[in-house]
DOVO-662138 format. One record per residue: residue in one letter; z negated, x negated, y of N, C-alpha, C in turn. Coordinates in steps of 0.05 Angstrom, whole numbers, plus 5000, padded with zeros to 4 digits. Layout:
BEGIN
aZXYZXYZXY/...
END
This chain:
BEGIN
x083692302233085392522245088492332261/x090192422246092892442265092592402296/x094692232305094992252343095392492348/x097092592333097692962343095793082348/x093693132323090893212319088893122346/x088892932349087992862364088692972396/x090192862397091592962426091693212438/x092493472415091793642412089393792427/x087193602398084193752414082693692449/x084093432447083793342475085593522502/x087493642498088993852514087194112511/x086294172483084794452489082194332500/x080794172504078594112522078794022547/x080594002558081993942592082794242599/x083994432581085194692587082994902585/x080594812570078995002572076595022602/x077494702614075794642635077394662665/x079694812656081194852675080895162683/x081295222714080995492722082895662715/x085595542715088695732704088495512673/x086495622665087195402626088795512613/x090095702619091895912594093295742589/x093495892557094495722531097595722540/x098795382538101495292537103695212515/x104295502499105195412467107595062473/x109295142498111794902507109294682512/x106994672517105994452527104594292502/x103894472474102894362461105394262446/x107194272447109494292425110894042439/x110493982469110393682485108593452473/x106093582476104293372471103993232438/x104893472417104893452392107893222388/x110393322398112593072404112092822407/x110492822435110492512443108292382427/x106392392417104392372398106192312375/x108092492362110192372336111792142349/x113492152361115091972372112891662369/x110091632395108491432398108891262355/x106991482348105891392324108091232304/x111191362310113891312294115391122301/x114391012331116190762346118790942356/x118691252361121391262361121591412396/x124491402403123991492434124991872427/x124192012459124592262452125992362485/x126892592487127892722508126293032504/x125993072526123893342531124993502552/x126993682551126993842572123994132575/x122294022594120894202598120594352619/x120394652621121294782644119194902666/x119794952687117294952715115295072696/x112694992702109995072691108794952663/x111294802645109894792622107694552635/x107294432647105294192655105593992638/x108193872646109293602628106893332630/x106093332659103993132668102093102643/x101093272636097993262627099393222598/x102793312588102793292566104493062547/x104892832570105592582561102692462574/x101192512584099092272595097092332566/x096492452553093992552537095192362514/x097092432502097992272478098391952484/x098891892505098891632511096191462516/x094391652524091591572530091391592498/x090891682487089691782468091391542440/x093291532447094091272429091990982436/x091290932460091090712463092990522472/x095990582468097090402480097690412507/x098590192523099090052549102090252549/x101390452572103090602586104190572624/x106190602623107890522647108790912649/x109090952671109691212680110991212701/x113991262703116691182733116691452735/x116491562761117091752772118591802798/x119792062804122891972818121392022849/x118292102856117292192872114592082884/x113592052901110691982913109092112912/x109492432913108592652913107392742878/x109392592863108692622838106592472827/x107192162841105191902833102491972846/x101692122870099492142882098692312870/x099392532845098392792832097592672807/x099092452795098092322766095192232778/x095391992799093091852799090491972810/x090992132835088792352838087992522834/x088792612813087892942799088492852773/x089992872764091392882736090192662710/x090192442724088192212710084192192713/x084292332739081392352732080292542724/x082792772716081093052703080292892676/x082692772668082592642637080692462635/x080192272650077892132644074392192643/x074592472646072592582649071992732624/x074692742603073992902576074692662561/x074792412562076092182538072992182536/x072892082508070691932496070291592501/x073191482507072791232522073691222546/x072391042557073090932587076490862587/x078090992605081190972611081490872643/x083090702648084190592676086990592689/x087590672700089890702710090690482738/x093190522751094090272771096490392785/x096190382812099590462819100890152832/x102790202824103689852827106789902848/x107389802862109089772890109889622890/x112589622901114589382908113389232925/x113988992925112588762939112888742972/x114488842987114888873012112989153012/x112089293003109289533013107089453011/x106489173011103789003013104088913036/x101788793049101588663068101788423066/x102688173071101987873061100687703088/x098687603066096387553094097687263097/x099087073089100786913095102786933121/x103787063121105287203142103287273165/x101687463161099787523188098187273191/x098187023181096686823193099086693208/x100886633200103286553219103486733241/x103987003236104487113258102687083281/x100387023274097187093291097186753310/x099486603298099386373316102086303332/x101086193357102886283373105786073373/x105185933355107785773352109985943331/x108885993316110286193296111286423300/x109686513322110586743339113286673351/x114486563357116786353365119086393338/x118286383328120186383298119986653293/x118286783300118087143284120087183304/x120487173333121687293349124787333339/x124987223322128087193311128087493295/x125887493270126887643257126387923276/x123987803288123688133303125188273322/x127788053330129788153341131888293332/x132688133301134588243285133888503273/x131688653272130688913272129789003296/x130489013312130489183337128389153354/x126488953344123188853360123888683381/x121388563385120788343401118288183388/x116988063416114087923400112388073391/x110488083372108988253364106488273385/x105388493396103088453412101188463405/x098688173418096188123405094088373394/x094988563406092788803399094188953384/x096088893365097288983333096488783326/x096488503329096188383309093388363305/x091488453317088288503317087288663296/x089088893301088389163287089089063263/x091588973256092788863223090588783213/x089788513232087488353220084888513206/x083788673225081888883220081988993197/x084189043196085389313172085089103147/x086388893146086788663129084088653111/x082088563128080088493122078188713115/x078688923110077089163102078889273082/x081989253076083089463061082689363031/x082789523015082789382983084689352963/x087389482984088989492974091489352986/x091089313022093589253032096089303030/x096389633027098389863016099289943044/x101889913050102689963075101990283086/x102090473062101790803059097890803071/x096490613067094590643076093190573102/x095290553121094990473143093990683159/x091690753175092090883194093791053206/x095690823224097890883238100390783225/x102590833225104690703224106590443242/x105990283232107590033250110390033256/x111189943271114789963276115389793255/x117989883244118589733231119089403224/x119889343255120289093251117788933250/x115289093263112188903259112288833236/x113189123212112089103188114088883173/x115688843180117188573169116688333178/x115288313193114188073203111887983197/x110488193181107288193166107788173140/x109488253127110388263101112888143086/x113088113057115387913054117188073027/x119788093031120388193013121088002988/x122188152959123388052941123787732941/x126187732952128287492959127187282974/x124087342985122887053007119587002992/x118487182975115887112967116786862947/x114886642948115486392925112786412905/x111186592907110086552884106886552888/x104486632880102486602891101186322885/x102486202861101685922859102885722881/x105185712901105685632915105485692951/x103185952950102686002972099085952977/x099285823004095985813014094786043010/x095286273019093786423004094486672993/x094486492965095886662941093486762920/x090886672932088886802916087486992933/x089087122947087687392969090687582972/x092487462960094787652954094287912948/x095088162963094888362964096088482935/x098588392933100588452911100188312894/x098888072890097487972862096088112856/x093688162875091088292864092688682847/x094588732867095388992851097188992828/x098188772821099188692798097488622775/x095288442785092988442763090888652750/x090788912774089789082765092289272748/x094189222744096689392733096589272706/x095688952710095588812679093288972660/x091689052680088289062662087789412656/x090489532671090489882666091789962643/x090890182630091190302601094690512617/x094790492640096890682650097390592677/x099990512679101690412712103390632714/x102590682742104490922756107090722773/x107990792772111390652783112690872793/x114790802813117990932817119590772802/x121590992787124490962773125490752787/x125090722808126590502822125490192819/x123190192817121989952817121789842784/x121790032767122390022737125589922737/x127090052745129289922752130589672757/x128389592775128289272783127289142762/x124889262760123289072722125188952707/x127089212699128989172679130788962687/x132488912702134088802726132488462724/x130088432721129588172730127988092701/x128788292676128388182659125188172645/x124688382660121388412646119188272671/x120188172687118987972715115988182724/x116988382727114888562748112588672741/x113188832717111488992707109688912683/x107988942674105988832650107488862624/x106788742599108588832578107089092568/x108989392562107489672550108489642536/x107289852515108689962492110390282489/x109590452520110690642523111790672555/x114490702555114290872582115591172581/x115091252605116091602604116891572635/x120191722631121991702657121591992660/x119592062685119292392696121592362715/x121692652712124692702739127092542720/x128492522692129492432685132392352685/x133592602704135892682704136692522739/x134992402744134792112760135491892753/x135391802730134391522715137191422722/x139391602711141391432710143591312740/x143091452758144091372784142091162798/x138791212794137491032801137690752782/x138090722757138790442742140690312752/x143290482761145690392768145190272795/x143390332816142590312841141290002840/x139590012818137589742821138889542802/x140689592783141489452766144789242788/x145089392807147489332823146389082847/x147789102869146288952895149189042901/x147988912937149788992958149388702983/x151388722987151488463013153288663041/x151388523063153588663091151988403113/x152488453139152588303156148488403167/x148088573159145288603163143588343143/x144088413121142988173105143787903113/x145787753120146187583132145087503163/x144787663172143387613202140587573190/x139687783174136387713165135487513154/x137387383134136987043122136986953142/x139186923162139386623190136286663206/x135486933204132486883215130286833205/x130686843179129086733159128886403154/x131586343162131886043160130585933186/x130386083210130785953233127486013241/x124886083226122886103220122485733214/x123985613206123085333185124585033202/x127385233198129885033204130985023239/x130184853247132084883288134784713282/x136284853263139084753274141284983281/x142184923306142585133317145185153305/x146784963303150384943285150185183265/x147885153248148485283213147985533227/x145485633244144885943250146586043269/x147985923283150586053304153486133278/x152985983259155886003241154586243222/x152386313223151386563197150886823218/x150686683244151286943261153486953264/x155986793267158686833270159787063238/x158486923218159387053191159587293196/x156187383192155587673199157887853214/x158087743244159987933261163087893249/x163987713234166087733223166287853204/x163787923190163888053166164088443172/x163088423195162588723201164288803206/x165588643224168888643239171188793210/x170788673188172888623173171888913148/x169488983152168189183129168789453141/x168489523170167489683184170489923179/x172389803176174589973173174990083147/x173489933126174889933102171490183079/x169390233105167490463096168290713076/x167390743057167890873039169990903013/x170990553021173890533000172590332981/x173790462956173590292932175290052933/x173889882927176389652928176689522886/x179489652891180089652860181089402850/x181389222866182888932860181388772871/x178788762876175988602879175788652910/x175188382917174988332953177488352963/x178988372990180588353005180988042994/x182887823006183287533011181287483030/x181587663056179787533082176987603078/x176487743062173887793061172487663044/x173987553016173687353001171987083019/x174286983033175186853045171686753056/x171786983079168686913090166986883080/x166787073055163987103041163386733030/x165386633024165986323009164786213039/x166186303058164986073081161586073084/x160186353084158186443086156486293059/x157786233048156286073016155585833030/x158085633042157885473048155285323069/x154785593084152885563110150385533090/x151185803074147485713064147085513045/x149185363026148985143021147284933046/x149084923071147984673079144984703093/x144484943100141785033103140184933080/x141585013056139484863033138384593038/x141384473036141184193039138584073059/x139784213087137984163106134584183098/x133984393090131384533074129984253063/x131984173039130483983021129783713044/x130883643060129883383076127783423089/x127083633095124283703116121983663089/x119883483105116883323084115683503086/x113683543069111883673058109183643072/x109783693100108083553121104683723113/x105083933103101884193101103084353074/x101184483080100784723053102484953063/x102385023102104385233111107185193109/x107084873117110684883111111284883085/x109384783062111184813035111485153035/x109885243038109685513033111885583049/x112585593069115485633085118585533085/x117885273063120185203052120585353020/x119085413013119485642994120085842992/x118685933014120786223016123186243027/x123486083044126086043054128385993036/x126585733009129385702994129586002967/x127786092966128386392942129586452961/x129686592988130986783004133786683000/x134886363002137186273000138586312974/x137186292952138086212928138386472920/x137186692926137686992920140887042930/x140787042968143987092971145586922961/x145386632955147386502946149286652917/x146286802898147386922874148987132876/x147787312908149487642906152287532912/x151887312933154987232937156387142915/x156287032898158186952871157887202858/x156687332857156987602841159387772852/x158887722878160787942897164287792896/x164287542905166387432904167587392878/x166487362855167287382824165587542809/x166687902814165588122807165488052769/x163788162754163588162721165188352720/x166588352692167388562691166088892680/x167589132673165789292680164189392699/x165189312735162889312747164889452776/x164089612786164889752808164989612834/x166389572857166189472883166289692902/x165689732927166189982939164389832969/x165389922998164989853020163390163024/x160390133030158690353039157590313066/x155990493057153990443089155690643114/x154790513132157290603167158190423175/x160290543190161390343212159990083231/x156990223232156390083252154489933235/x153189893208153189823183154389843153/x156389683159157389733124156489413113/x156689543087156089353063158389353041/x158989053031159389142994158289132986/x157689392964156689522932157789392916/x155989412893157489282874155289502849/x156789592827154389732805155989712781/x154589662753155589752731157690002729/x160390032716160890262708159590462696/x158290272671156590442656153790332647/x152990582658149490472659148990482633/x150090602615149590592586149390322585/x151890172579151989862575150289632582/x149089782602147089532624144089602609/x143589882598140989942588141189812559/x143389862548144089662521142089392520/x143389272548142288992552139388962554/x138089162564136289092587133689322569/x134089492556131989612547131989722520/x134989732507135189872480134989602458/x137389422475136889132454134588982446/x133888922420131088722418131988472424/x134888402422135788102430137488072451/x137388182478138388252506140788042504/x143688122508145987902510146987982537/x149587992535151187952561150188212581/x150388222610150488422628152188462642/x153788762651155388722669155288622698/x152788532705152388462732150088242721/x151187882723148987772724146387782731/x144787652715141287722737140687392725/x139187392749137387112740134887182734/x133787132713131187202706128687042720/x128986912737127686712749126686822780/x129687072778128787232813127787502811/x124887552815123787662817124587962835/x124588102836125688292858123888532863/x121188522853118888672857116688582863/x114288562858112188522870110788182860/x112788062841111287802831113287622838/x112487422850114187242852114186922835/x112786972813112586742791114886722778/x115686512772116886452752116486592719/x116486782714115886842687117586722667/x116786792643118586702613120986992613/x122986972619125087152613125887302596/x123487192572124587422546121587622561/x121887832543120388042546119588262532/x117988382523117488572504118288822514/x120588912491120689242503118889452492/x119089662508117489862496118789952472/x116490012455117790142428118290412431/x116890582444117490932451118090932486/x120491102485121691082517121691442515/x120491552529119991872533121691932560/x123592192560125092262578125292542589/x123292632610122992882604123492942642/x124293282637125093332663126093622652/x125093852679126094102675128694182673/x130694012679132394032677133693762671/x134493702639135593462625138193542620/x140193302629143493372627143993372598/x145593532588146493522565147093282551/x148993132568149992872569147992542567/x145092552577143692402574143992232556/x143092292526142692112511145991982502/x147492042508150091912506150291742526/x149891862555150691722578148691422585/x146091462574144091242574145491052548/x145591182530145691022507143690952490/x141891182488139391152478139791172448/x139890962441140390952403140291212389/x142791352378142591602368140291712336/x140191462330138491452298135491472308/x135091372338131791382340131191502360/x132191772371131891942387130892242376/x129692322389129692722389129692792408/x130993042411131193192441130493432428/x128693562443127593862447127193952476/x127494252473127994382499125294552486/x122594502505119794682499119694882526/x121494972531122595182545120195212572/x119495412579117595472605115995752597/x113695732613111795932601112996172629/x113596172644114296372661116396562649/x116496882666117497092649120497052673/x121696852674124596912687126097172683/x126097262659127797532651126197732670/x124097742677122798012689122197842724/x122097702726121297622745123297442771/x125397472762127897302780129797382774/x132097452795134197542788136597312801/x139097272796140897092791143197362806/x143497222831146097402849147997252852/x151097322845152997162859154497332874/x154497192893156797342917159397402908/x160597502889163197502889165497582909/x164097782932165997782956166997572962/x164897372969164997202987168096962984/x169596943002172296712999172396472989/x173096342981174296092968173095962989/x170995752968169495552993171395403015/x173395362996174895143016176595343038/x176295583038178295743059176095713093/x178095693107176495713133174495943139/x174396093122172696323137170496333120/x170096083100167496043080165196063097/x165195813115162495803141162096103153/x163496163166162996463178161496673158/x163396683142161496963114158696893093/x158196573096155996483087153296563109/x154396533137152396593158152296863155/x153597043153153197363149152097503125/x152897353103150997353083148397313082/x147697073090144896943097143797163110/x145097303128142597503153142097713142/x143597803128142598073107141297983082/x141597783070139797703051137297623069/x136697453083134397373098132997693102/x134397833113133498083129131598273105/x132998263082131898323053129898253040/x129598093051127997883042124897853055/x125597943081123597893105122897573105/x125297463115125297203114124497023086/x121896923085121696713057124196653037/x125996503064128096363045127896143053/x128895993027129395753023132695703023/x133495633043136095623041136695333037/x138495273014140295013008143294953010/x143194763025146694693024147694393014/x149294423013150794203000151894003027/x151694003054152393753067150093843093/x150193743112148293683132150493943155/x151993883161154993913165154294313167/x153794393142154494683132150594803137/x149694643136146394673144146094783167/x147394563194147494593213148794783229/x150894873216153095073227150995313215/x149995423191149195573181146895673202/x144195503207142395483222143695573243/x145095503262145695543289146895843293/x148195933263149396243265147096413267/x144996283251143296543239140996543249/x139796303264137896393272137796603298/x139696643309139796843336139997033326/x139797123295141197363281138697583270/x137097343259134697433249132097493263/x129897533261127697703264124797483267/x125997273240124497143235124796763238/x122796573241122596313247124496143230/x126796083241128795893220128295563226/x127195453207125795103209129795063198/x129194783204132094613191130594303188/x131794303167131393923159131793723172/x129093563187129993453218127793543234/x127793733232125893953247121993753248/x121193633230119593603220119593353201/x117793193204118193043168117493233144/x118993063118118693263109115993383092/x113893263092110993463085110393633106/x110493523125110193753149111493953147/x114393973139116094203141115194383126/x115394303101115394463080112394583084/x109994403091107894573102107394803115/x109394783139109994973152111695193145/x112595193124113995383120112695493090/x111395363073108995473060107095693071/x105995513097103795783118104895973129/x107695883141107896173159109496403136/x108796613125109996613107112996803121/x113996933142116397043139117596813154/x117696563149119796443158121496383135/x124096183140126496053129126395813130/x127495653118127395373112130295333098/x131995183125134595173114134694793117/x136194733092135694423081137794283065/x138194023059140293993039138893863024/x140493633005140693542975136793402977/x135893352998134093212991131793422985/x132493702988129593892982130294062959/x133194012945133694072921132094092896/x129993862901128393852881125093742892/x123493762881120993682885119093822908/x119894052912119994292931116994482919/x114594462925113994692912112294832928/x113795052925112395292946111795552931/x109295542913108695742898108096082925/x108396262910107096472927108996612939/x107896772959109297052978110896852994/x111496623005112896563026115796443018/x116196362997118196422981119696602960/x120796732975121796992954124996902944/x126996792961129396722957129996502963/x131496362945133696152949136296222941/x137196192975140696122976141595842960/x143595852954145495662947147595632955/x149095422975151295552999153995452978/x153795252958156295162943154895062918/x156795052897155994952867156794722883/x154994592871153594192878155394032868/x157994072861159593832857159493542872/x159793392859159493082870161993082893/x161792942904164292832921166992712911/x169192802906171592762900171792482900/x171192352932171492082941168791892935/x166991972920165091832917166291522898/x166191292899167991122895166491012866/x164691052857163290982832164091212817/x163291432818164191672803166591712796/x168991572820172091632819172391422799/x171491222793171191032774170991072747/x169191212744167591312720169991602712/x170791702727171991902723175191802714/x176591652726177991462713177991332684/x176491262685174791212656175491372632/x173791672639173791772618176091972625/x177591912639180992032643181292412638/x181892522622182592752628179492872621/x177792772611174892892606173192782631/x173892772651172892652676171092822687/x171993142686169993392707168493452690/x169093442655166993592646165593382632/x166093162632163892922625162192792658/x163492842678162792632698161292972719/x162893092731163293342750160493502744/x161693632721160493852711157493752706/x157193552689153893592679152493522704/x153193382731151893392749151493592768/x153993752769153693922785151294152768/x151294172747149494412733146894302730/x145794012726142793952726142294012768/x143594002781142994012808142294272815/x144494442808144294732811140794882792/x141794762772139394832762136894782772/x136194522789134394372796134294522826/x135394612839135194812856134395112861/x135395252839134595482832131495482819/x130495202810127795212798126295252825/x126395122843124395202868123595522867/x124295652858123595962865121596062847/x121495982820119196042808116595872804/x115495882826112695582814110695622803/x110195982798106996022782108496232772/x105996352752106496572728106696862756/x105496862777106397212785108797142809/x109996932812111996902823113997072823/x115097192839117597342836119797272861/x122797342850124097272879127697212868/x128897212881132097252880133696882883/x135196832870137196602878139496722880/x139996682895143296782906144896542915/x147796582893149396382900151396392912/x151896312929154296392960157296322943/x157296212925160096062913160296252891/x162896382896163096612883165196472855/x165396262858166696042826165296072809/x162496142815160296132787160496402771/x161696672779162496902771165696782763/x166796772774170196712768171996462759/x170696272753171896122739170896062712/x172596192693172196222663171795922654/x173095742659172395482646170395302648/x168795352666166195252678163095482682/x164095712686162195802689159495882671/x160695872644158095932633156495682619/x157595462627155995202626154495162648/x155295242675153395272699150795522693/x152195672685149695912677147995862662/x148495712645146895632609145695342625/x145895252649143395062656140895252665/x141395492682139495602695137595692676/x135295712688132895842675133696172672/x132396282646134296502636133796762657/x135196812680134897102691136297252692/x135397402704137397732699140097722723/x141797782716145097682738145998042741/x146597922778148698132783149498012808/x151498172813153098172833153198352857/x151598522854151498692870148798692898/x150398712917148598572935145298942940/x146399112938143699312936141999302916/x142499192888140399132871139198882877/x139598672891139198492903136698622920/x136698812942135598882968133599012955/x133999152933131899382925130099112907/x130498902890129098732878126498612903/x128898542925127098352947124698542957/x125998872957123699092971120999072951/x122299042922119799222909117498812908/x118998612911117098372910115598402937/x116398482960115198422977112298632982/x111998862961111199042962109499032936/x109298772913108298842895105098692899/
END
C-alpha cells in the first residue's frame, strides 16, 4: 500500500470518529499531494482555504511516513492546537506509537545556573546591573523562593507555564539569551538544564513543533538548533519571507550594548571598560535618534561607523581582561564562558554592520527613544539558496558564525547539516509569487489549490463602498466613521473592523462609539486572547483592531457577521527594506512587491468572516479603489474568496438582516 493510500485510510478513520466528521475533498487532495511529495522527495505549495482542515492534512502523511517532521507555525495558538488537540487525536488512531515535542528559543526556559547565582547575595550585586538596565532592581527574596519552588516541580521550566507572569527584568536575570549560554558541557547545571531537556525531547520526537522565527534561526545557525529532520511544514506560509528576512538579519542598538556591559559587569570589575561601553551606548543613541526610519544607502555614516569601531575596541578589551581571570571554580568558569559568548556575538555583529556584505539593506529602526541599526538580506530567496535549497551551501548575503547558536543550544555542533528532503508551504492565502520569491527550485516543486469546503458564493457578500472619497482625502476619516455607523447598525453590532493604522482605528472608534447602541471594543483594551473572547461572547459587540488581528482570529458563529476593512493594505512606501526591493525590481516594483503583499493581507482580513459551514456575512471594503482601479482591482478581487459582489448598501443591509434572522 502506498503512503498516499495509508494516509487517506487514516484520515477517513479519524474523520469518522469526529463529531463534525464531514468529508472534505480538499483535505483528501492535500493529504494525497503531501504523501506523494514525501514519497518522491519533492517540495509542495498548497493553498488550502478556510475549513479545509489543513493541520490534519499535513500531520497524517508525515506521521504515516515515519519521517521526522518539523512543523513551523506563525502563532502560539496553532502550536497549542497541534500539541494539545490534533496530535493526541491522531495518536489514538495510529497503529504505532507517536511522539511530539514543542521547542522554543532558549530564553523561554528558566536557567538553573542563573537562578543559583541570583539566589546568592554576592551574585545579586552583579545582577542588579542587569535588572537596572531593564528597569528593575534587586530581585525580592520572595520572588526567588517562588521561582525555586516552581523550578523544583516544573517538568518544562517554560516561562509560559508559570502561574504568574514575572516582571521582564526578573525573567532576564534568571534566563539566558542565545548570546550568553556557553552550552551544557560548560555549565555546572547542564545536567538539569530545562532548555537541554526540551532539546532532548525534540531529538526523540516524531514531530517537533516550533514557531517560524525559531526555524529561521535554525537555518541561520547552519542547523545548530533543531534535530535533523526529513520534512518541514511551514503553516501560514505567507509570513515566511518576512520572518526569514528578520531572522537571517541582525540589529545593533544602544540597549544591546548596555545589556552586554551589564553582563560583563557580573564578572569583570573594571569601571573604565564599563564606563566606556555606557558612554558608547549613549553616544550611539544620540546619533541614531534623528535617523529613525532612514535607509542607510551608502552604509553607516562615518561618525556612526567610528563609534561602533570604538565600541568593538572596548569589547575586545573586556575579552582580554576576561582571559586573565583564573578558573577558580566551576561557577567562575561558567560565568566566563557566558560573558565570552556574549562578547563574541556582539563582535561579529559589529563587524557585519561596519562592513556590510553585498546584497544587504541597512536602516535605522526602532523609535527615537530606542533606536537601532538593522541589517537584512535584500533577496530572501538568495539566502534560502544557501541555507535551505542547496545541498552544499556556499556564501550568504550575511555572514553567519556556524558555532554561534541563536536558539536553544549552546553546543558547538558540526556546521554541516542535513537539509529536509521535502518542504511544504501551506496557507489559506498563498502569494502567487511565493515560489519565485523564496527561490523554491522550480523543477522540484508542485503548486496546488485545494479550495475551501465553505459556500462563499451563497453565504458571503463582498461590498465595496464606491461612494467613499479617495483614501488620501482629508474627508476620508469622517466618511469611514459615517459608513461604519450605518454598517454596524445594519449588522446589529457583530462587526470586526480592521484598520491599516492605529491612528485610523482610534479616530474611528472615538467617533463611532457614541453613535451606535452596541459595545465598541478596541485593540489594547485587554490582552489579545481576552479581547477576542469578550468579542465572541458578547454577540452584539464590535471589535476595532489593526494588523495583529488581520490573521489568526477565529470567531465562528453569530458574533461575527461583518468584517470591515478601511483601506487596501498596501505596505508603507517609506519602508526601508521594501523600498530597496522596489528599486531592484525597477518598473515592476509595484506589481512584484506591493500588490502581492496587499492582496495576501486583504484576503487574510476577509478570511476572518466565514469560519464554519453555517457562517454568513459581509466583507465591506471602504476603499473605493477596489472597484475603480482597473490596473489592479482584479488582482485583489481574485485573491479573495469567491463571494458575490455589490456596490449597493441596500443590498448589504438586506443581506445582513436575513443573516440576523436566519
